[in-house]
Each structure stands twice: as C-alpha cells, then as structure tokens.
C-alpha positions as CSV (number, residue, x, y, z in Angstrom):
1,M,6.7,-68.7,263.3
2,C,6.4,-71.4,266.1
3,F,6.6,-70.2,269.7
4,R,4.3,-72.6,271.5
5,T,4.2,-76.4,271.1
6,K,2.2,-79.2,272.7
7,N,3.2,-82.7,273.8
8,N,0.6,-84.7,275.6
9,K,2.3,-88.1,274.9
10,T,3.7,-90.1,277.8
11,A,7.4,-91.0,277.8
12,H,6.5,-94.5,276.8
13,E,4.5,-93.4,273.9
14,L,7.3,-91.2,272.6
15,E,9.8,-94.1,273.0
16,Q,7.5,-96.4,271.0
17,R,6.9,-93.8,268.3
18,F,10.5,-92.7,267.8
19,K,12.2,-96.0,268.6
20,A,14.4,-94.3,271.1
21,K,14.8,-94.4,274.9
22,F,14.8,-91.5,277.3
23,L,18.3,-91.2,278.8
24,D,16.5,-89.9,282.0
25,P,12.7,-89.7,281.9
26,K,12.4,-88.1,285.4
27,W,12.5,-84.5,284.0
28,Y,9.8,-85.1,281.4
29,S,6.1,-84.4,281.9
30,P,3.5,-83.9,279.1
31,D,2.8,-80.2,278.7
32,I,2.4,-77.1,276.6
33,F,5.8,-75.5,276.0
34,N,6.0,-71.8,275.6
35,A,9.2,-70.8,273.7
36,F,9.6,-67.5,275.6
37,T,10.2,-69.5,278.9
38,F,13.0,-71.4,277.1
39,P,11.7,-74.8,278.2
40,Q,13.5,-78.2,278.2
41,T,11.7,-80.4,275.7
42,P,12.2,-83.9,274.3
43,I,14.7,-84.1,271.5
44,V,16.3,-86.8,269.4
45,A,19.7,-85.5,268.3
46,N,22.1,-86.9,265.8
47,N,24.8,-87.4,268.4
48,Q,22.6,-90.1,270.0
49,P,19.9,-91.1,267.5
50,N,18.6,-93.9,269.7
51,A,18.1,-91.6,272.7
52,I,15.5,-89.0,273.8
53,Q,17.2,-86.1,275.5
54,G,16.0,-82.9,277.1
55,F,17.4,-79.8,275.3
56,T,16.5,-76.2,275.9
57,W,14.5,-74.3,273.3
58,G,16.4,-71.3,271.9
59,L,19.7,-72.1,270.2
60,I,22.9,-70.6,271.7
61,P,25.8,-70.9,269.2
62,P,29.2,-71.8,270.6
63,W,30.6,-68.3,270.1
64,A,27.8,-66.6,272.1
65,K,29.0,-64.6,275.1
66,D,25.8,-65.1,277.1
67,I,22.4,-66.7,276.8
68,N,20.5,-63.6,275.7
69,I,20.9,-64.5,272.0
70,R,18.4,-67.3,272.4
71,K,15.5,-64.8,272.4
72,S,16.2,-64.4,268.6
73,T,17.0,-68.1,267.8
74,L,13.8,-69.9,268.7
75,N,13.1,-70.4,265.0
76,A,15.4,-70.6,262.0
77,R,14.3,-69.7,258.5
78,I,15.1,-72.6,256.2
79,E,15.9,-70.1,253.4
80,T,18.8,-68.5,255.3
81,L,20.2,-71.3,257.5
82,D,23.6,-71.2,255.8
83,Q,23.8,-67.4,255.9
84,K,23.1,-66.7,259.6
85,P,26.1,-66.8,262.0
86,S,23.8,-68.0,264.7
87,F,22.9,-71.2,262.8
88,K,25.9,-71.9,260.6
89,P,27.8,-73.7,263.4
90,S,24.8,-76.0,263.8
91,L,24.2,-77.1,260.2
92,S,25.6,-80.6,260.8
93,K,24.0,-80.8,264.2
94,R,20.5,-81.9,263.4
95,C,17.7,-83.0,265.7
96,L,14.0,-84.0,265.9
97,V,11.9,-81.9,268.1
98,L,9.1,-84.1,269.4
99,A,5.6,-82.8,269.7
100,D,1.9,-83.6,268.9
101,G,0.8,-80.0,268.2
102,F,1.6,-76.3,268.0
103,Y,-0.3,-73.1,268.4
104,E,-0.7,-70.2,266.1
105,W,-2.7,-67.0,266.2
106,K,-4.8,-65.5,263.4
107,W,-5.1,-61.7,263.3
108,L,-8.8,-60.8,263.0
109,N,-8.1,-57.0,262.5
110,P,-5.2,-55.0,261.0
111,K,-3.8,-54.0,264.3
112,G,-3.5,-57.5,265.6
113,N,-5.2,-56.7,268.9
114,L,-8.0,-59.1,268.1
115,K,-6.8,-62.7,267.6
116,Q,-8.1,-66.2,267.3
117,K,-5.9,-69.0,268.6
118,Y,-5.6,-72.3,266.7
119,L,-4.2,-75.6,267.6
120,L,-2.4,-77.3,264.7
121,S,-1.9,-81.1,264.7
122,L,-1.8,-84.2,262.5
123,P,-4.8,-86.5,262.0
124,G,-5.4,-88.6,265.1
125,D,-3.3,-86.3,267.2
126,E,-0.3,-88.4,266.4
127,A,3.2,-87.5,267.6
128,F,5.5,-85.9,265.0
129,A,8.9,-84.3,264.7
130,F,9.8,-80.8,263.8
131,A,13.1,-80.4,262.0
132,G,15.6,-78.7,264.2
133,L,19.2,-77.8,264.7
134,W,21.1,-78.0,268.0
135,N,24.4,-77.1,269.6
136,E,26.1,-77.1,272.9
137,W,27.2,-74.0,274.7
138,T,29.5,-73.6,277.7
139,N,28.9,-70.8,280.2
140,K,32.4,-69.5,280.7
141,S,31.5,-68.1,284.1
142,T,30.2,-71.3,285.6
143,G,31.4,-74.1,283.3
144,E,27.8,-75.2,282.8
145,L,27.2,-77.1,279.5
146,L,23.8,-76.3,277.9
147,N,22.3,-78.2,275.0
148,T,20.0,-75.9,273.0
149,Y,18.0,-76.1,269.8
150,T,16.0,-74.1,267.2
151,I,12.9,-75.2,265.1
152,I,13.3,-74.7,261.4
153,T,10.5,-72.8,259.7
154,T,9.4,-72.5,256.0
155,A,6.8,-70.6,254.0
156,A,3.3,-71.3,255.1
157,N,1.1,-73.7,253.1
158,E,-2.5,-72.8,252.2
159,L,-3.9,-73.7,255.6
160,M,-1.2,-71.9,257.5
161,S,-1.4,-68.8,255.3
162,E,-5.0,-68.5,256.3
163,I,-4.2,-68.8,260.0
164,H,-0.8,-67.2,260.4
165,N,-1.9,-64.4,258.2
166,T,0.8,-61.9,259.1
167,K,4.3,-63.4,258.6
168,K,2.9,-66.5,256.8
169,R,5.4,-69.0,258.2
170,M,5.2,-72.4,259.7
171,P,7.5,-75.0,261.3
172,V,8.8,-77.8,259.2
173,I,7.2,-81.1,260.2
174,L,9.1,-84.2,258.9
175,E,7.6,-87.2,257.2
176,P,8.0,-90.1,259.6
177,E,9.9,-92.2,257.1
178,K,12.4,-89.3,256.5
179,E,13.2,-88.5,260.1
180,Y,16.3,-90.6,260.2
181,D,17.4,-89.2,256.9
182,W,17.2,-85.7,258.3
183,L,19.3,-86.7,261.3
184,T,22.0,-88.2,259.1
185,G,22.3,-85.4,256.6
186,G,19.5,-85.9,254.1
187,D,17.1,-83.4,252.6
188,L,13.9,-82.3,254.2
189,A,10.8,-84.2,253.3
190,M,7.8,-82.4,254.9
191,A,4.5,-83.6,256.2
192,N,3.1,-80.1,256.4
193,D,0.2,-80.9,254.0
194,R,-1.3,-83.2,256.6
195,L,-1.9,-80.5,259.1
196,I,-5.4,-79.9,260.5
197,A,-6.5,-77.0,262.7
198,L,-8.8,-76.7,265.6
199,E,-10.0,-73.3,267.0
200,K,-9.2,-72.8,270.7
201,D,-10.5,-70.1,273.1
C-alpha cells in the first residue's frame, strides 16, 4: 500500500511539469507526506484540470457521517473500485496526485519487527502522478467543505514484490502522456515498470 509520499519539487516545477497553475501556492511547501496525518497535498482534479489544488489525503465519501472513515480510505484497490461503497461515488471524480517518490518497508523477518525502508522514485527523480479519486464532503455540524482523495493501488510488480513483501501492493503511477486521459475518463496506462529503489535508513 502507499502511506508515505515525497514531493521535493517547488510550486514552479510542478506547474511546469503538469501544465497547471496553483490556485493558491501559499499553503504548499515541499515535504514528505505521511498519510496517517491526513495531509493536504498537491492535486490536479478533473473539475479543474488546469489547476493545482490542495486536497486532503484520505477520501471521505459524500454519505459519511464524520471524518473517521478516512483512516480506511487512504488507498483504493483497483480490483474493487466499483464494488466498495466508499469509492463508488467517486468513480467519475478522478485526480492526479503529484509526487516524486514514495516510501515502502520490506519485512526482514516473519514478525515484521525488523524492517528496511526504501524510497521508490522514477529515474532522475522526476515528478509523476499517482492515479487517484476524489470527492467533496460537507461537515453537517460546521458547514465546512472538505475535498479529499485516495490513491489507487494495484498488484506489485517484480521490484515491489521484493520490497513490499507482505501485501505485495503498489500505487498506480501514470504514464505522463496518459495523465489527461485518466482525468477525462480513459483507462489506466501505468509507468510502474520504470520505478527504481533506494535504501534509506
């Protein structure tokens, strides 16, 4: 699964790479994003494909009573997207989740209490887009509108099967020339075979 991503690109670099403008760049700073803190990260959503917006990681479907559901909607398995009530309302709400790396842990013993952390990226540390789904949720108590997203995952390739050697999953990284197709309803075209790994302490 994918629970920690990296984005070291500046706002200008992201705008150049994805041919979109930040609606408000003041909130953004390059960082490592931990999913369990439900961070706001840079997104290109299909409601404004020429804009980079800040959405919160952990999808909250419109029917949710509170935000607690987002603990289980950080990732969405591609095989069951159209079967899960949490994700079905978002099938037409697609987004690009902008990053230049993500972290995964390899279990070094059966209990999983000895692990090695790996940073996964593309050659040249280039920026890329995870395939995602998004939706907007209104807090009925406060009236606050929250835009949230999930990262789509798929079966691990050979490299990721060696690293993520328990669940054997990985996030879907889109081929650059297919990013707009994904936003506008096309099929997934993955760049996962281009991943490289670097051991991190």
